[in-house]
N, C-alpha and C positions, 0 to 999 in steps of 0.2 A: 347562540347565534353570534354574539359579539366576539366570542373566542374564535369561532370559525372565520369570521370576517377579518379579525386581527391577524390570524395566521396567513390568510391569503394576501393581505396587504404587505405583511413582512416578507413573504416569499417574492412578491412582485418587486419590492425594494431591493432585495438581494440580487435578483436577476438583473435589474438595472445597473446596480453597482458593479456586478460581475462583467456585464457587457462593456461598460465604460472603462473598467480597469484593463480589460483584454483588448480594447480597440487599438488598431495599428496607429491611430493618431495620438495615443498616449505614449509620451517618450519614456515613461517609467514602467511600461508594461513588462511583464515577466517573460523570459524566454520559454517557449513551448517545447515540451518533450516530443521529438519527432519519431513517428513509427518507422520511418525509412532507415533509421540508424540500426534497427534490429532485424530488418528484412533478411530472410534466408538464414538466420542464425539459430543456434541451439541455445535455449535460455532455460535456466533453472531458477524457480522461485521457492525460497525456503522460508516457511512460516515458523511460528513460535510454539506450536502445540507440543505437549510432552511426548508425543509419539514421533517427533522428528528424527531422533536418533535411530529408531527402528525403521522408519521410512527409508532412511539413507543407507542402510546396511547393503553393501554390495554396489553402491552407486559411486562413481568417480566424479565427485562434484567439480573438482578443478578442471575436468576435461570439457566442461561446457564453455561456450563462447562468452556467455554473460551470466554472472551470478547476481541474483537480486535478493535482498533481505528487507526486513521491516523493522523500524523503530530500534529498540534495544537488542533485536536479533543480531545486530552488528557485532555484539560481544559474545553471543552464544558459541560461535566457532572457536573462540579462544580456548574453550574447554577441551575440544577434540577436533583440531583442524584436519587430521587425517580422514575423519569420517564426515565432518560437517563443512569441509572446504576451508582453504587457507586465505581466501580473499573475498571481498565484496566489491562488485563493480558499480552497482546501482543500489541506492538506499532510498526506499519510500519511508518518509518520516513525517510525523505530525508537528514537528518543531516545538513540542512541549518539552522543554529541557529542564524545568525546575518544578518543584511542588509535588503534591501527593499523586498526581497523574502523569508524572514525568516519564517520557519515553527514552530518557538517557541523554546526557549532554554530548554534543557532536561538534566540538571546535575543530578547526582545520587540521591540527596535528593528529588528532584521533582519526579523522577520516582518511588522512594520508597513510597512516600506519596500517589501516585495513585495506588500502588499495582503492578506496571509493573515488570515482571520477565524476559521478553525477548523484546529486540529492534531488529527490522528487517530492514536492509538497502537494499532496492531492486535495487539500482542504482550502485552497486559496479563495474559493468562491463563497465562503461562508463568513458570517459576521464574526468579528473578533480575530480574524486571521491576519489582517493587514499589518499590524505592528510586528508580529512574529516573523512574517515572511520577509519584510523589508530589513528587519534587524539581522536576520541570517544572511540575506543577500549582501549587506554591507560587510559582514564579518568574513564572507567567502571571497570578497574582491581581491584579486591578485594571487589567490591560492592555487589556481588551476583547476579548481573543483566547481562544476556548474551547479546552479540551482535552477531546476526546471519545474514547470507545472503542466498538467494535462491541458488539452485544448478546451475552448469554450464548448464546442459541440459534444465532446466526450463527457464533460462534467454535467452539462444540461441533460443529456440523455440518461446518464446514470442516476441523477436525482429523480427524473421522471419515473424510471423503472423502480425506484425505491419509494415511491409515493412522497417525494420531496423530503425524504430523510437524508441525512449526511451519511455516506458510506464509511465503513471502517477503513483503515489504511490497507488491511489485507484484501478486502473486496475491491478497493480502488486498483491495487496492483494487479490482481487476477483479471479484472475486467479489462484493464488497459492492455495487458499483454495478450489476452485472448483476442483482442481486436487487431493485433498486428499480423503481418504476413511472415510469421516465423516458420522455420523448418521444423522446430520441435519446441514444445513448452512442457517442462517437467514441474509438477506442483507437489511439494512435500511439506509436512508439518502443519497441516490444517485439519481441524476436526469440527470447525464451525461452532465453536463454543460448547462442544459436548464433553471436552476433557480439560484439565488444567493446562496452564502454560508450562513450558520447559523450565527447569530450575534456573533461577536468577533472572528470567525474563520479566516476571512480575510476581514477586513473592507475596503480594497481597491476595493472590488468587490460589486457592488450594483444591478446588473442585470444579467440575464442569458447570454446575449451577452458578458458582461464584464468577466464572468466566463470562457467562451469559449476562449476569447482573452487572458486572464491571462494564461491559460493552454498552449496556442499556442505560447505565446510571447518568450519563451526561445528558440524556433526554433528547439527543439529536440523532442517535442511531436506532435502527430497528433490526437487530440481528436475525429475526425470524424471516425477514424478507430477503436476506442476502443469499442464503443457501439455494433456494430455487432459481434465483437470478443467475448465480454462477453455474449451476447445473445446465441451465438453458444456454448460457454463453459457451460452455464447453461443447455442447452438441453443435452449436452453430460453427464454432471454429473447426471441429472435426469435419463438418459438412463442407467446409471450404478447402479441405485437404490438409489441414495442420495436424501434425502428430502431437497429441496431448497425452502425456504420461502422468497418471495420478498415482501418488504414493500408496503403498499397501494399506495404510490407515486413513488415507484421504477418501478413496473411492467408497468405502462402506458408509461414511458419514455424508457423502454428497449424493450418491445415486439411490 
């Protein structure tokens, strides 16, 4: 009982902090990522699963209007830019740049070298994120690279859909893009923790079971809830008329 009550109180405190931080009255509020920027555009989201190279066979990545990657996926394209694309326009990143769960350091020169114009931090509503996000915001000042966060409404709904668990970066990116008014969204390189990551993305993970365990180890994610959520969001986006192209190795793991 105490554990359940403690969790409810903690979640209520998080929501209050989130609302105060996002309030228009807060002069230090973070700029919100605007869906209108992507309206009518062809967007490709490239994930880190070891199937990504096979997914992208025959796909002209650089022909898309917007290329979106996750965390250290920023560096995957360096291996084979002809197949994996030669740029990254938008990077969803957890801002863990050091330590055993680092997603890769992203100082401004590195971001510029890869063509990034927007970094999106999807976890800003959760405890422990404040220092990271404001440190990165200060570092990016004057660089021409924006640091954006999803809206309060998006984050609140996504948390509710995941029973108040924190979404992984990949699920945050997929859910956000599926909610936009895009002409097309292509999703490649996701197997929902059924296979390992691509080489060099996370060398501590060698099997699908280890990928699932890695995602769950922080005790804030529940990967088992994410796949049905994204499957539902895909159906909803298609119902609105969006063209959703799932990679050859994405669809079997999602549908």
